[in-house]
C-alpha positions, 0 to 999 in steps of 0.5 A: 672050593671046599673041601672035607677034612678027608681031603684036605689031609691028602692036600696037605700031606702032597704038598709035604711030599712035595717039599720032601722031595725037593730037599732030597734032590738039593741034598744028591745034588751037594753030594754029589758035588761033594763027590765029584771034587773028591774025584778031582782031588784023586780020593775017589776012584772014577767007578765009586763016583759012576756007581754013587752017581747012579744011585743018588740019580734013583733016590731022587727020582723014586723019592716021590715014590717012596713012602705014605704020600697020596698017589697021583690018582688020589688026587686027580680023583679028588679033583675030578669029584669037585670039578664035576660037583661044581659043573652041578651047579 
């Protein structure tokens, strides 16, 4: 499959967004583990732990949706157009 320059840019932006989301999720897990350790050491209350855990889950879920990455629909339409173009040949 050959892609135009615009299509290659869309794909690369999507790949960067996937990598960024993975890094944010790993950092969120590490932050949550640190908070759990602080909770067991008595430095953090249960309310604060629950609130921050909820916020971290929301962040991990929303990160791929935020920012200037291509939408899922854009990627699907790009692949569908390539598929329909290859079927005609």
